[in-house]
C-alpha positions in Angstrom: -19.5 -0.6 -5.3 -17.7 -2.4 -2.4 -14.1 -1.6 -1.7 -12.1 -3.6 0.9 -9.6 -1.7 3.0 -7.5 -2.4 6.0 -8.9 -0.1 8.7 -12.0 1.9 9.2 -13.5 5.2 8.0 -11.1 8.1 8.2 -8.1 5.8 8.0 -5.4 6.5 5.4 -6.8 3.6 3.3 -10.2 5.3 3.4 -8.6 8.6 2.2 -6.7 6.7 -0.6 -10.0 5.2 -1.7 -11.7 8.6 -1.8 -8.9 9.9 -4.0 -9.4 7.0 -6.4 -13.2 7.3 -6.4 -14.1 10.9 -5.5 -17.5 10.9 -7.3 -18.6 7.3 -6.7 -20.8 5.9 -4.0 -18.4 3.5 -2.3 -19.3 1.0 0.5 -16.2 0.2 2.6 -15.6 -3.4 3.5 -13.5 -2.7 6.6 -10.9 -5.3 7.5 -8.6 -5.8 10.4 -5.7 -7.2 8.3 -4.3 -6.9 4.8 -5.0 -10.6 4.4 -8.7 -10.0 5.0 -8.6 -7.4 2.2 -7.5 -9.9 -0.4 -9.8 -12.6 1.0 -12.8 -10.2 0.7 -12.1 -9.9 -3.0 -11.5 -13.6 -3.5 -14.8 -14.6 -1.9 -16.7 -11.7 -3.6 -17.5 -9.8 -0.4 -15.8 -6.8 -2.1 -15.5 -5.8 -5.8 -12.0 -4.3 -5.3 -9.5 -3.6 -2.6 -7.1 -0.8 -1.8 -3.7 -1.8 -0.3 -0.8 0.2 0.9 2.3 -1.1 -0.9 5.2 1.3 0.1 6.1 4.3 2.1 8.9 6.8 1.6 10.1 6.3 5.2 9.1 2.8 6.1 9.9 1.3 2.7 8.0 -1.5 0.9 5.3 -3.4 2.7 6.7 -6.7 1.4 4.0 -9.0 2.6 1.4 -7.2 0.5 3.3 -8.1 -2.7 3.1 -11.7 -1.6 -0.6 -11.3 -0.9 -1.4 -9.9 -4.4 0.7 -12.7 -6.0 -0.7 -15.6 -3.9 -4.3 -14.5 -4.3 -4.0 -14.2 -8.1 -5.1 -10.6 -7.9 -4.2 -7.8 -10.4 -3.2 -4.2 -9.8 -5.5 -1.7 -11.7 -4.4 1.7 -10.4 -2.2 3.5 -7.9 -2.5 6.6 -5.8 -0.1 8.6 -3.7 -1.1 10.0 -0.3 0.8 12.6 1.6 1.0 11.3 5.2 1.2 13.7 8.1 1.2 12.1 11.5 -0.4 13.4 14.7 -0.4 12.2 18.3 -3.8 12.5 19.9 -5.6 11.7 23.2 -8.7 12.6 25.1 -9.5 16.2 25.9 -7.8 17.3 29.1 -4.8 15.1 28.5 -1.3 16.4 27.9 1.8 14.6 26.5 3.0 14.2 30.1 -0.1 12.2 31.0 0.6 9.6 28.3 1.7 6.1 29.4 1.0 4.2 26.1 1.1 5.1 22.4 -1.0 2.9 20.0 -0.9 2.8 16.2 -0.4 0.6 13.2 3.2 -0.8 13.0 4.0 1.0 9.8 2.7 4.3 11.3 4.9 3.7 14.4 7.9 3.1 12.1 7.3 6.4 10.3 7.5 8.2 13.7 10.3 6.3 15.4 12.6 9.4 15.8 9.8 11.2 17.7 9.0 8.1 19.8 12.6 7.7 20.8 12.4 11.2 22.5 9.5 10.1 24.7 10.2 8.8 28.3 11.7 5.3 28.1 8.9 3.8 30.4 6.3 4.8 27.9 4.9 1.7 26.1 4.7 1.6 22.3 1.9 -0.8 21.3 1.2 -2.0 17.8 -2.5 -2.0 16.9 -4.8 -2.9 14.1 -4.8 0.5 12.3 -4.4 4.2 13.0 -8.1 5.1 13.1 -9.3 2.1 15.1 -6.8 2.8 17.9 -8.0 6.4 18.1 -11.6 5.4 18.0 -11.0 3.0 20.9 -9.5 5.8 23.0 -12.7 7.9 22.5 -15.2 5.1 22.9 -13.5 3.5 26.0 -12.5 6.8 27.5 -8.9 5.6 27.8 -6.9 8.1 29.8 -3.1 7.9 29.7 -3.3 6.4 26.1 -2.5 8.2 22.9 -2.9 7.2 19.3 -0.8 8.2 16.2 -3.0 8.9 13.2 -3.9 11.5 10.7 -5.5 14.9 11.6 -8.8 13.8 10.1 -9.0 11.0 12.6 -8.7 13.4 15.6 -11.4 15.6 14.0 -13.7 12.6 13.4 -13.5 11.2 17.0 -13.1 14.5 18.9 -9.6 13.9 20.2 -7.1 16.5 21.3 -4.0 16.8 19.1 -0.9 16.7 21.5 1.7 17.2 18.8 1.7 17.6 15.0 3.8 16.4 12.0 5.7 13.9 14.1 6.8 11.7 11.2 10.5 11.4 10.6 10.4 13.4 7.4 8.0 16.2 6.3 7.7 14.7 2.8 6.1 11.4 3.8 4.1 9.6 1.2 2.5 6.2 0.9 1.6 4.5 -2.3 -1.6 2.6 -2.5 -2.7 0.2 -5.2 -6.2 -0.7 -6.4 -6.6 -4.5 -6.8 -9.2 -6.9 -8.2 -9.7 -10.3 -9.7 -10.1 -9.7 -13.4 -7.3 -9.2 -15.9 -7.8 -6.1 -17.9 -6.9 -5.4 -21.5 -4.3 -2.5 -21.3 -5.4 0.8 -22.9 -3.4 3.4 -24.6 -2.7 5.3 -21.4 -0.8 2.6 -19.5 2.9 3.3 -18.9 3.7 1.3 -15.7 3.8 -2.4 -14.8 4.5 -4.6 -11.8 6.1 -7.9 -12.5 7.3 -10.9 -10.5 9.9 -13.3 -11.8 12.1 -16.1 -10.7 15.6 -16.9 -12.0 18.0 -19.8 -12.3 20.3 -19.8 -9.2 23.4 -18.9 -11.3 25.9 -16.2 -11.6 24.8 -13.2 -13.8 21.2 -14.3 -14.1 19.8 -11.1 -12.5 22.3 -8.9 -14.3 21.1 -10.3 -17.7 17.5 -9.4 -16.9 18.5 -5.8 -15.8 20.4 -5.4 -19.1 17.3 -6.6 -21.0 15.2 -3.8 -19.5 17.8 -1.2 -20.3 18.2 -2.5 -23.9 14.4 -1.9 -24.5 14.4 1.5 -22.8 12.3 0.2 -19.9 13.0 2.2 -16.7 13.3 -0.1 -13.7 12.0 2.1 -10.8 11.9 -0.5 -8.1 13.1 -4.0 -7.3 12.4 -6.1 -4.2 13.4 -9.7 -3.5 11.5 -12.2 -1.4 12.5 -15.7 -0.4 10.9 -18.5 -2.3 9.2 -20.9 0.1 10.6 -24.4 -0.2 13.7 -23.2 -2.0 16.3 -22.1 0.6 18.4 -19.1 -0.5 16.5 -18.6 -3.7 14.4 -15.5 -4.3 11.5 -14.1 -6.3 11.9 -10.6 -7.6 9.1 -8.0 -7.7 9.8 -5.0 -9.9 8.0 -1.9 -11.0 8.9 -0.6 -14.5 8.0 2.5 -16.5 7.7 2.6 -20.3 6.7 5.0 -23.0 5.7 2.4 -25.7 3.5 -0.5 -24.7 4.7 -2.5 -27.7 8.3 -2.3 -26.4 7.1 -3.5 -23.0 5.3 -6.4 -24.7 8.5 -7.3 -26.5 10.4 -7.4 -23.2 7.7 -9.6 -21.6 8.1 -12.1 -24.5 11.8 -12.1 -24.0 11.5 -12.6 -20.3 9.3 -15.6 -20.7 12.1 -17.3 -22.5 14.8 -16.2 -20.0 13.3 -16.6 -16.5 12.0 -19.7 -14.8 8.7 -18.1 -13.9 7.1 -14.8 -14.9 3.9 -13.2 -13.7 2.4 -9.8 -14.6 0.8 -8.4 -11.5 -0.6 -5.4 -13.2 -0.3 -3.0 -16.2 -1.6 0.4 -15.4 -1.0 4.2 -15.5 1.7 5.8 -13.3 -0.7 8.1 -11.3 1.5 10.8 -9.8 -1.3 13.3 -10.4 -3.7 11.2 -8.3 -6.3 11.1 -11.1 -9.6 9.3 -10.3 -9.7 5.7 -11.3 -11.4 4.8 -14.6 -12.1 1.2 -13.4 -15.9 1.9 -13.0 -16.3 3.3 -16.5 -14.3 0.5 -18.0 -16.4 -2.1 -16.1 -19.7 -0.5 -17.2 -18.5 -0.2 -20.8 -17.6 -3.9 -20.8 -13.9 -3.3 -21.4 -12.8 -5.3 -18.3 
């Protein structure tokens, strides 16, 4: 099975993939960008993809919602990864030798409080992903350069950890979603959904939708708005909802179809706070997908 991820082996996306598929022989399709992840699924270079979608410090990765939507992909599962950040460099280097710090932009954002305490002349450089930046330091013998990544990256590439747990908050988590092309028939275990909808540009339209969720005991856990291209000052809303009864959720969907100008279900799946392995392989083999 081929899984597209943004980054390389030992990256956080790799770790999330291993949580989802702990007992499956997975071939990683390593991509430089999130866009390449969705493209790999679209052109059948990968069976599925794993995308970071939000972080407890940096917030939502909004472009990834658009990528899933624009590509016509579906969310199958989710997984939550505890993210501890480390700053690392070549053996023999100290924090006082460092002139540049490289990492993925989201990782840098998670460590902004720490980075502010470093000398002002030190350059902060956004790179492709956490693990790739660390790998480049090792392979190119880059002195005076440090990377921010997970501890597993330092161990894999033989780098020296200069400082540990440098993220802004100790409880730092990233939510990743498993995505693919085919729409699945929801099973009895689903209790979460991600939706996108657009509304009439009129007073009270969003309030009416929120009241609709409440009336059907649907718990709205997240709402994000993104501009609609070609419609200035109008927005599409991406929401996550939790429900106990799928039939009640289906009733809300039927009502929303009559209320909003556009509705799209990006995924119906299980809220996976326990990080249980994905069942997508078994379902595909059994012909349920």
